[in-house]
C-alpha positions, -999 to +999 in steps of 0.1 A: -383-592-228-381-589-264-371-559-282-405-560-299-421-563-264-402-532-250-406-507-277-430-478-267-467-482-275-498-461-279-532-472-267-562-462-285-597-473-272-630-468-289-665-479-281-689-505-296-720-487-311-748-476-287-782-461-285-795-485-313-769-471-338-750-495-359-717-479-361-695-457-338-667-433-351-645-438-322-641-474-330-639-471-367-611-445-363-591-465-336-590-498-356-580-478-388-551-467-365-543-501-352-506-513-361-498-476-371-462-464-358-461-434-347-428-414-340-417-451-331-444-461-310-468-487-324-504-482-320-526-506-303-563-506-309-590-517-285-628-516-285-645-512-252-681-520-245-706-491-238-714-503-206-707-490-170-682-510-152-674-534-180-656-506-199-632-502-172-625-538-167-619-539-206-595-510-202-578-526-174-570-555-195-557-534-223-535-513-199-519-545-186-512-559-219-500-528-239-480-512-211-484-481-231-466-448-231-496-429-241-534-437-238-559-420-261-594-428-252-620-420-280-656-419-281-686-403-300-703-368-292-730-366-317-737-330-313-702-317-322-686-307-354-651-310-343-626-332-330-625-323-295-597-332-266-615-333-231-598-310-205-613-328-173-629-361-163-653-359-130-661-384-106-697-392-112-718-414-134-755-400-143-767-416-171-796-400-192-799-431-213-795-469-205-760-484-213-759-514-237-768-535-208-795-516-195-775-500-167-784-465-158-764-452-129-776-417-114-752-395-092-731-425-086-692-419-084-671-436-109-644-445-082-654-444-045-634-423-026-613-410-054-607-370-061-635-350-077-620-348-109-587-350-130-573-331-157-563-346-189-526-349-190-527-347-229-512-313-246-549-304-254-544-269-266-514-281-288-535-307-301-560-283-311-537-259-329-520-287-347-553-299-357-564-265-371-531-261-390-539-296-407-571-283-419-591-304-393-620-287-372-610-290-335-616-271-301-612-278-264-640-294-247-646-284-210-670-313-202-669-351-213-704-358-200-717-382-172-721-412-196-696-443-204-674-418-220-664-396-189-667-430-169-638-445-188-620-408-191-621-408-151-613-443-146-582-440-169-569-406-153-574-421-118-552-452-128-524-432-144-524-413-110-525-443-086-507-471-101-466-472-100-465-490-134-482-463-152-464-434-136-447-423-166-476-427-191-499-398-201-535-401-212-566-386-216-602-385-239-612-373-270-644-369-286-652-373-323-682-362-343-706-385-362-698-400-394-718-389-425-740-421-425-752-413-390-757-378-399-778-389-429-805-406-404-804-375-381-811-344-402-793-313-389-766-334-371-729-324-378-707-348-393-671-354-404-658-380-428-639-410-414-611-403-434-606-370-421-611-381-388-585-410-390-559-384-406-568-359-378-561-385-351-526-394-367-517-355-362-534-358-326-513-386-317-480-370-331-487-342-311-498-360-279-467-384-281-440-356-288-451-324-269-445-328-233-455-291-222-488-277-235-490-244-252-506-213-234-531-198-256-570-190-257-592-221-258-621-213-228-657-212-232-686-187-222-708-217-214 
């Protein structure tokens, strides 16, 4: 193995556009970070299809190729105004709308026989703290939904928990707001500029890569 191949890597995934949209900030942010070196670890960006099943297949291929020390999966949460690290992935697919292949599972497990849920292994509260200190709106989220974002999040955490070659890796999921050009077509929907999201993710990745023990501070919600 060459020295380059043995260097630590960070895998950042984003999704293709979905639901008749033409852009997805998760992929725009991920590809803007491709090749960036964070604390000695090179970022590898991979685009996932917004399709149940196929997204996990693409994730598996990316994990095998990159052999990452850290995995941060990104997705779009159109109603949110903040960058929001997710706390927990649940073992259920329940699609309110069809995916990009027309699939619409209802009350189906992501992984049959797997645990009910997994917690992120990212330092989610330290991430929120550092994003806010950098002037980027952020908050902890306690639900990644039940669409393809949670599908990928759960599959990722299941693999980190069960595969020997990933035993030392850490990972989780982060939702991003709409871009301004998306919000311009959807009056009242919050947005965040791409440049702000990219710089926010640089801060997030630095914290995720260097902080091993999360801070203990308020981050809960009433509903």
